[in-house]
C-alpha positions as CSV (number, residue, x, y, z in Angstrom):
1,X,133.6,74.1,65.8
2,X,136.5,74.4,68.5
3,X,139.3,72.9,66.7
4,X,142.6,74.8,67.3
5,X,141.0,76.1,70.7
6,X,142.2,75.4,74.3
7,X,139.7,75.1,77.2
8,X,141.0,75.0,80.7
9,X,138.6,73.3,82.9
10,X,139.3,74.5,86.7
11,X,137.7,71.9,89.2
12,X,137.4,72.6,92.8
13,X,136.1,70.8,95.8
14,X,132.6,69.9,95.1
15,X,130.2,66.9,94.8
16,X,129.1,68.5,91.1
17,X,132.7,67.8,90.2
18,X,131.5,64.5,88.6
19,X,129.6,66.5,86.1
20,X,132.7,68.0,84.6
21,X,133.9,64.5,83.0
22,X,130.8,64.7,80.6
23,X,131.7,68.3,80.1
24,X,135.2,67.6,79.0
25,X,133.9,65.0,76.5
26,X,131.5,67.2,75.0
27,X,134.4,69.8,74.4
28,X,136.5,67.0,73.0
29,X,133.9,66.0,70.5
30,X,134.3,69.3,69.2
31,X,138.2,68.7,68.6
32,X,139.1,71.3,70.9
33,X,142.3,70.7,73.2
34,X,141.0,70.2,76.9
35,X,143.4,71.0,80.1
36,X,142.2,70.2,83.8
37,X,143.2,71.6,86.8
38,X,141.9,70.1,90.0
39,X,142.4,71.5,93.7
40,X,143.3,68.7,96.2
41,X,139.9,69.0,97.6
42,X,138.4,68.0,94.0
43,X,140.4,64.7,93.8
44,X,138.4,63.4,96.9
45,X,135.2,63.5,94.7
46,X,136.4,62.6,91.2
47,X,139.9,61.0,90.3
48,X,142.3,62.7,88.1
49,X,142.9,59.8,86.0
50,X,139.5,60.1,84.9
51,X,140.5,63.4,83.2
52,X,143.5,62.2,81.9
53,X,142.2,59.2,80.4
54,X,139.7,61.5,78.4
55,X,142.0,64.3,77.3
56,X,144.9,62.7,77.1
57,X,146.9,65.6,79.4
58,X,148.2,65.0,82.7
59,X,145.4,66.8,85.2
60,X,147.5,69.4,86.9
61,X,147.1,69.4,90.9
62,X,150.2,70.0,92.6
63,X,152.0,73.5,91.6
64,X,155.4,71.9,92.6
65,X,154.8,68.3,90.6
66,X,158.1,67.9,88.8
67,X,156.6,64.9,86.7
68,X,156.2,66.9,83.6
69,X,158.2,68.6,80.9
70,X,160.1,71.4,82.2
71,X,158.5,74.8,82.5
72,X,156.8,77.2,84.5
73,X,153.6,75.1,83.9
74,X,151.0,77.6,85.1
75,X,152.5,80.0,82.8
76,X,152.6,78.0,79.9
77,X,149.0,77.0,80.2
78,X,148.0,80.3,80.8
79,X,149.2,81.6,77.6
80,X,147.6,78.9,75.5
81,X,144.3,78.9,76.9
82,X,141.3,80.4,74.9
83,X,139.0,80.4,77.7
84,X,138.9,79.1,81.5
85,X,135.8,77.5,82.8
86,X,135.8,77.4,86.8
87,X,133.3,74.8,87.6
88,X,132.3,73.7,90.1
89,X,133.5,76.8,92.0
90,X,133.4,76.3,95.6
91,X,133.0,79.1,97.8
92,X,136.4,78.8,98.8
93,X,138.0,79.1,95.2
94,X,135.6,82.2,94.5
95,X,136.8,83.8,97.8
96,X,140.6,83.0,97.0
97,X,140.3,84.5,93.2
98,X,138.3,87.5,94.1
99,X,140.8,88.6,96.7
100,X,143.9,88.0,94.6
101,X,145.1,84.6,96.5
102,X,147.0,82.4,94.3
103,X,148.2,79.4,96.8
104,X,147.7,76.3,94.5
105,X,147.9,75.2,90.8
106,X,144.6,76.1,90.0
107,X,144.4,79.5,91.4
108,X,147.8,80.4,90.0
109,X,146.9,79.5,86.9
110,X,143.6,81.4,86.7
111,X,145.3,84.5,87.8
112,X,147.8,84.3,85.2
113,X,145.5,83.7,82.4
114,X,144.6,87.0,80.2
115,X,141.7,85.0,78.3
116,X,137.9,85.1,79.5
117,X,137.2,83.5,82.5
118,X,133.8,81.8,83.3
119,X,132.7,80.7,86.7
120,X,130.0,78.4,87.8
121,X,129.4,78.8,91.5
122,X,128.3,75.3,93.1
123,X,127.6,75.0,96.8
124,X,124.9,74.9,99.6
125,X,121.9,77.2,99.4
126,X,122.7,79.2,102.5
127,X,126.2,79.2,101.7
128,X,125.5,80.9,98.2
129,X,123.4,83.4,99.7
130,X,125.9,84.3,102.4
131,X,126.6,88.0,101.8
132,X,130.5,87.6,101.7
133,X,130.2,84.9,99.2
134,X,127.9,87.2,97.4
135,X,130.4,90.1,97.5
136,X,133.0,88.1,96.0
137,X,131.0,87.0,93.2
138,X,130.3,90.9,92.6
139,X,134.2,91.4,92.6
140,X,134.4,88.8,90.1
141,X,131.6,90.4,87.8
142,X,133.8,93.6,88.5
143,X,136.7,92.2,87.1
144,X,135.3,90.9,83.7
145,X,134.6,87.5,84.9
146,X,131.5,85.8,83.5
147,X,129.1,84.1,86.2
148,X,126.9,81.2,85.3
149,X,123.8,81.6,87.5
150,X,123.5,78.4,89.7
151,X,120.5,76.2,88.9
152,X,117.3,75.6,91.5
153,X,116.8,72.0,92.4
154,X,117.6,69.3,95.3
155,X,120.9,70.0,96.8
156,X,123.7,67.3,97.7
157,X,122.1,67.6,101.3
158,X,118.8,67.0,100.2
159,X,117.7,70.7,100.7
160,X,116.1,72.6,97.7
161,X,117.5,75.6,96.8
162,X,119.8,77.5,94.4
163,X,123.3,76.9,94.6
164,X,123.3,73.6,92.4
165,X,125.8,73.6,89.1
166,X,123.6,73.4,86.2
167,X,123.7,70.8,83.6
168,X,126.8,70.0,81.7
169,X,125.1,71.4,78.5
170,X,124.9,74.6,80.0
171,X,128.5,74.7,81.0
172,X,129.4,73.4,77.3
173,X,127.2,76.1,75.9
174,X,128.7,78.7,77.9
175,X,132.2,77.6,76.6
176,X,131.1,77.3,72.8
177,X,129.5,81.0,73.2
178,X,132.8,82.3,74.2
179,X,135.1,80.7,71.6
180,X,133.5,79.2,68.6
181,X,133.1,82.5,66.7
182,X,134.6,85.7,66.1
183,X,132.6,88.3,67.8
184,X,131.7,90.2,64.5
185,X,127.9,91.0,65.8
186,X,129.3,92.3,69.3
187,X,127.3,95.5,70.6
188,X,124.4,94.5,67.7
189,X,121.0,93.8,69.0
190,X,119.3,91.2,66.9
191,X,115.5,90.3,66.8
192,X,114.5,87.1,65.3
193,X,111.2,85.5,64.7
194,X,110.9,81.5,64.8
195,X,108.3,78.7,64.7
196,X,104.6,78.3,63.4
197,X,102.0,80.7,64.6
198,X,98.6,78.9,65.7
199,X,95.2,80.6,64.8
200,X,92.7,79.1,67.2
201,X,88.9,78.0,65.9
202,X,87.5,77.0,69.1
203,X,89.3,75.8,72.5
204,X,90.3,72.3,70.6
205,X,91.4,73.4,67.0
206,X,93.8,75.8,65.6
207,X,95.0,76.8,61.9
208,X,98.9,76.1,61.8
209,X,101.8,75.0,59.3
210,X,104.6,72.8,59.3
211,X,107.3,75.2,60.4
212,X,109.7,73.7,63.2
213,X,111.4,76.6,64.4
214,X,115.0,74.9,63.5
215,X,115.8,77.6,61.0
216,X,115.1,80.5,63.2
217,X,116.5,79.2,66.5
218,X,119.6,78.3,64.3
219,X,119.9,82.1,63.2
220,X,119.4,82.9,67.0
221,X,122.3,80.5,68.0
222,X,124.4,82.0,65.3
223,X,124.1,85.5,66.0
224,X,124.5,84.8,69.9
225,X,128.0,83.1,69.1
226,X,128.8,85.9,67.2
227,X,128.5,88.2,70.0
228,X,124.9,90.0,69.4
229,X,122.7,90.5,71.9
230,X,119.6,88.2,70.6
231,X,115.8,88.2,71.2
232,X,113.7,85.6,69.8
233,X,110.0,86.2,69.3
234,X,109.0,82.5,69.2
235,X,105.8,80.7,68.3
236,X,105.1,77.2,68.4
237,X,108.5,75.1,67.6
238,X,109.5,71.6,67.7
239,X,113.2,72.2,69.2
240,X,114.4,73.8,72.5
241,X,115.4,77.5,72.0
242,X,119.2,78.3,72.2
243,X,120.5,79.2,75.5
244,X,121.8,82.9,76.2
245,X,119.1,84.2,74.2
246,X,115.9,86.0,75.5
247,X,112.9,84.1,74.1
248,X,109.5,86.1,74.1
249,X,106.8,83.4,73.7
250,X,103.5,83.8,71.5
251,X,101.1,81.9,69.9
252,X,98.8,83.6,67.1
253,X,100.0,86.2,64.5
254,X,98.6,89.0,66.5
255,X,100.4,88.3,69.3
256,X,103.6,88.0,67.2
257,X,102.7,91.5,65.6
258,X,102.5,93.1,68.9
259,X,105.6,91.5,70.2
260,X,107.7,92.3,67.4
261,X,106.6,95.8,66.3
262,X,106.6,96.9,70.0
263,X,110.3,96.2,70.3
264,X,111.6,97.1,66.6
265,X,113.2,100.2,66.9
266,X,115.4,99.0,69.5
267,X,117.2,96.5,67.3
268,X,120.1,96.8,64.6
269,X,119.0,93.7,62.3
270,X,115.6,92.2,62.2
271,X,115.2,88.6,60.6
272,X,111.7,87.4,60.3
273,X,112.2,83.4,59.9
274,X,109.0,82.5,61.4
275,X,105.7,81.0,59.3
276,X,103.0,83.3,60.2
277,X,99.5,82.4,59.3
278,X,98.1,84.9,56.6
279,X,94.7,84.1,57.6
280,X,92.7,83.9,61.2
281,X,89.3,82.8,61.9
282,X,87.0,85.6,61.9
283,X,85.5,84.4,65.1
284,X,87.0,82.1,67.7
285,X,84.2,80.0,69.3
286,X,84.2,79.9,73.0
287,X,83.1,76.1,73.0
288,X,84.1,73.3,70.8
289,X,82.5,73.0,67.3
290,X,80.3,69.8,67.3
291,X,80.1,67.6,64.5
292,X,77.1,67.9,62.2
293,X,75.5,66.6,59.0
294,X,76.8,68.4,55.8
295,X,80.1,70.6,55.4
296,X,81.3,73.2,57.7
297,X,82.5,76.5,56.6
298,X,85.0,78.8,58.6
299,X,85.1,82.5,57.5
300,X,88.9,83.6,57.5
301,X,90.4,87.1,57.8
302,X,93.8,88.5,56.7
303,X,96.3,88.7,59.5
304,X,98.7,91.9,60.0
305,X,101.4,91.7,57.7
306,X,104.5,92.1,60.1
307,X,107.2,92.2,57.5
308,X,105.3,95.0,55.6
309,X,104.9,96.8,58.7
310,X,108.7,96.4,59.4
311,X,109.6,97.6,56.3
312,X,107.6,100.8,56.2
313,X,108.7,101.8,59.6
314,X,112.5,101.0,59.4
315,X,114.7,103.3,61.0
316,X,117.7,104.6,59.3
317,X,120.4,102.0,59.6
318,X,118.4,99.3,60.3
319,X,118.6,96.3,58.5
320,X,115.5,93.9,57.8
321,X,115.8,90.2,56.6
322,X,112.5,88.2,55.6
323,X,112.2,84.4,54.4
324,X,110.1,83.3,51.1
325,X,109.0,79.9,51.0
326,X,107.6,79.2,47.6
327,X,106.6,76.2,45.7
328,X,106.9,77.9,42.3
329,X,108.6,80.7,40.6
330,X,110.7,81.2,43.6
331,X,113.1,83.7,42.7
332,X,110.3,86.0,40.7
333,X,107.9,85.7,43.8
334,X,110.6,86.3,46.4
335,X,112.1,89.3,44.4
336,X,108.9,90.9,44.5
337,X,108.3,90.1,48.2
338,X,111.9,91.9,48.7
339,X,110.3,95.3,46.9
340,X,106.9,95.1,48.3
341,X,108.1,94.6,52.0
342,X,111.1,97.3,51.9
343,X,113.4,94.5,52.8
344,X,117.3,94.8,52.6
345,X,117.5,90.9,51.9
346,X,115.0,87.8,51.2
347,X,116.3,84.5,51.8
348,X,114.0,82.3,49.4
349,X,113.8,78.6,49.2
350,X,111.5,76.0,47.6
351,X,109.3,73.4,49.6
352,X,109.9,71.3,46.6
353,X,113.8,70.9,47.0
354,X,115.1,67.8,48.7
355,X,116.4,68.6,51.9
356,X,114.9,72.2,52.2
357,X,111.7,73.3,53.8
358,X,110.2,72.6,57.0
359,X,111.1,70.4,60.0
360,X,114.7,69.4,58.4
361,X,118.1,69.7,59.6
362,X,119.4,71.2,56.3
363,X,118.5,73.9,54.1
364,X,118.9,75.4,50.6
365,X,118.3,79.0,50.0
366,X,118.9,81.8,47.8
367,X,119.9,85.0,49.3
368,X,118.4,88.0,47.3
369,X,119.2,91.7,47.8
370,X,118.4,94.7,45.5
371,X,121.5,93.9,43.3
372,X,122.4,90.4,43.6
373,X,121.3,86.7,44.0
374,X,123.4,84.3,45.7
375,X,122.3,80.4,45.5
376,X,123.7,78.3,48.5
377,X,124.2,74.5,48.4
378,X,122.5,72.1,50.6
379,X,123.9,72.8,54.0
380,X,122.9,72.5,57.5
381,X,120.6,75.2,58.9
382,X,123.6,76.1,61.2
383,X,125.6,76.9,58.3
384,X,122.9,78.4,56.5
385,X,122.4,80.7,59.4
386,X,126.1,81.9,59.3
387,X,125.9,82.6,55.6
388,X,122.8,84.8,56.1
389,X,124.7,86.9,58.8
390,X,127.7,87.0,56.8
391,X,125.6,88.5,53.8
392,X,123.8,91.0,56.3
393,X,126.9,92.1,57.4
394,X,128.2,93.0,54.0
395,X,125.0,95.1,53.6
396,X,125.8,96.8,56.9
397,X,129.6,97.2,55.9
398,X,130.1,97.2,52.2
């Protein structure tokens, strides 16, 4: 994912510095080059040897250290960096960078880097909310730095508050978001549906399906990595939603209809990957239905057709993509859906194909447009997501 990229980790003096060893490891597993800068205070919390052992590079602390190949080191590193992550970022380092002070290897290199810089503040709750610190954070935002909002929880001194550096996965995903993909969806707003709706029968039981939400979330993650502003209307899912996307939780088909249709006009691209119930109980009982002798019949009524409503109300220039899960006549049924729902593309797959369908990490789909059919081989849902986005972009920019 990150092969050929250079990530600079800039670590300042905070107890949270220990987390950065795992961040470095996570990045290295994605085959990128990781360079580490530390302030002198940071070395009091974690030894530079830890990072040198992980990255295979000398951990840079002293601006005037002569024990490396001759070059103006901070300038040489700044030229190679694709992104800089300042984490943990102490109040001191934030203040120095915000006010143009470059008096050590870390601040000197950060100042020399023309690439994107991400800052993760980590400090005591009261220090974080000090108006001077907040003013310095706003300065960084003004100059194009991305700020990762601190987490709330128990701090090093035992207090409960915000100021805590987020978990390693959040920092890792912030880096991936910045450099994993070309930003060919920058400036676009993408609305995606995911998961399985649940139609209540009574307070205990409901009608649903086997959708896990993996495909919808893979699409959301891919679109976010490619620079889009992403909103996911999510019914029940078996996986955690991706970071850095807006998630609107719903349960029923009616709730999903309202959530999507009320937002639809705002978005450039809508991808309906959710498995929405076609029928819902005519009456939802207030109390649990008790078991009785004989059979039980539950009258069902049709739910509103979200994809059809979107197609009938599609604004000029808006791209609409639906999914079609079939067990027979896959292409024929999917092409009918493309036409009847006024979609720009249908992603068709068969529940009977090995490696495709609900709950898997892979998928096999055929991308159907008005004038083409493209069958994809078995691949991960992340790869499928990017193929879908490639095709939709081709429709926008033929």
